C-alpha positions as CSV (number, residue, x, y, z in Angstrom):
1,M,-18.3,85.9,1.5
2,A,-16.3,83.6,3.9
3,L,-13.1,84.6,2.1
4,L,-13.7,88.2,2.2
5,E,-14.4,87.9,6.1
6,A,-11.4,85.8,6.7
7,A,-9.3,88.6,4.6
8,L,-10.8,91.3,6.9
9,A,-10.3,89.4,10.0
10,R,-6.4,89.4,9.2
11,V,-6.9,93.1,8.5
12,L,-8.2,93.5,12.1
13,Q,-5.1,91.9,13.4
14,T,-3.3,95.2,12.9
15,P,-2.9,97.2,16.2
16,G,-5.5,99.8,16.1
17,I,-7.5,98.8,13.4
18,A,-11.2,98.6,14.9
19,G,-13.0,97.5,11.9
20,A,-12.6,97.1,8.0
21,A,-15.2,96.7,5.1
22,V,-14.9,95.7,1.4
23,V,-16.9,98.3,-0.5
24,D,-17.9,98.3,-4.3
25,S,-16.5,101.6,-5.7
26,V,-19.3,102.0,-8.2
27,T,-22.5,101.3,-6.2
28,G,-21.3,101.6,-2.8
29,L,-22.6,98.2,-1.7
30,S,-20.6,96.7,1.2
31,Y,-19.4,93.2,0.4
32,A,-18.3,92.1,3.7
33,S,-17.4,94.1,7.0
34,L,-16.1,93.3,10.6
35,G,-15.8,95.4,13.4
36,E,-16.7,99.1,13.7
37,T,-17.3,100.2,10.2
38,G,-19.7,103.1,10.4
39,A,-17.9,105.4,8.1
40,S,-17.3,102.8,5.5
41,Q,-20.8,103.2,4.1
42,D,-19.8,106.9,3.1
43,A,-16.7,105.8,1.6
44,H,-18.3,105.3,-1.8
45,D,-19.3,109.1,-1.9
46,L,-16.3,110.2,-0.3
47,V,-14.2,108.7,-3.2
48,G,-16.3,110.2,-5.7
49,L,-16.0,113.5,-4.4
50,A,-12.3,113.5,-4.1
51,D,-11.8,111.8,-7.5
52,G,-13.9,114.7,-9.2
53,G,-12.0,117.5,-7.2
54,L,-8.7,115.7,-8.5
55,R,-9.8,115.6,-12.1
56,Q,-10.8,119.4,-12.1
57,A,-7.5,120.3,-10.7
58,G,-6.0,118.6,-13.7
59,C,-4.8,115.3,-12.0
60,A,-4.9,112.4,-14.5
61,D,-3.8,109.7,-12.0
62,E,-6.1,107.2,-10.4
63,L,-7.0,108.0,-6.8
64,E,-5.0,105.5,-4.6
65,S,-6.1,106.1,-0.9
66,I,-8.0,108.8,1.2
67,V,-7.6,109.3,5.0
68,V,-10.2,111.3,6.9
69,T,-9.0,112.3,10.4
70,T,-11.3,112.8,13.5
71,P,-10.3,113.8,16.9
72,S,-10.2,109.9,17.8
73,T,-9.9,107.8,14.5
74,H,-8.6,107.9,11.0
75,H,-10.8,106.6,8.4
76,V,-8.6,105.0,5.7
77,T,-9.9,104.3,2.3
78,L,-7.7,102.3,-0.3
79,S,-8.8,101.8,-3.8
80,V,-7.9,98.0,-4.6
81,A,-7.6,97.4,-8.6
82,R,-9.1,94.2,-10.0
83,D,-10.2,93.0,-13.5
84,R,-13.5,95.1,-13.2
85,D,-14.0,98.2,-11.4
86,P,-12.0,98.4,-8.3
87,V,-13.4,97.7,-4.7
88,L,-12.5,100.1,-1.6
89,L,-10.9,98.6,1.4
90,C,-12.1,100.8,4.2
91,A,-10.5,100.7,7.9
92,T,-11.5,102.7,10.9
93,V,-8.3,103.3,12.7
94,D,-8.0,104.2,16.5
95,R,-5.5,107.2,16.6
96,D,-4.1,106.6,20.2
97,R,-3.3,103.1,19.7
98,T,-1.5,103.2,16.2
99,N,0.8,104.9,13.8
100,L,-0.9,106.0,10.5
101,A,2.1,105.4,8.4
102,W,2.4,101.6,9.6
103,V,-1.4,101.1,9.0
104,L,-1.3,102.5,5.5
105,Q,1.9,100.2,4.8
106,D,-0.1,97.2,6.3
107,L,-3.5,98.0,4.7
108,T,-1.6,98.0,1.4
109,R,-0.3,94.6,2.1
110,H,-3.6,93.4,2.9
111,A,-5.1,95.0,-0.1
112,D,-2.8,93.2,-2.4
113,A,-3.8,89.9,-1.1
114,L,-7.6,90.7,-0.6
115,L,-8.4,89.7,-4.1
116,A,-5.7,87.0,-4.9
């Protein structure tokens, strides 16, 4: 767990990210979290709904990311591939303090290093 928490601490260094969590994509169990991560607990259900909708629409590709926007925050969920089922990297982002494109790029870089 200490390695995951250290990785999440690096994620929180990105300007505007208020919280981050690593969540099991199958069970929804949170492996580690730091900062404001309230919406991370719902990420598992959100990914399941989005993935099911994409499949019904005929999309055969794997889900890569989801961004849910509220008046004050973006809730970003990235799927991180690994040998077993993927995990989800979830982040709570302050809309007023950051650029969403920059955050997505930075989170993708962190996701690549997360399980290395």
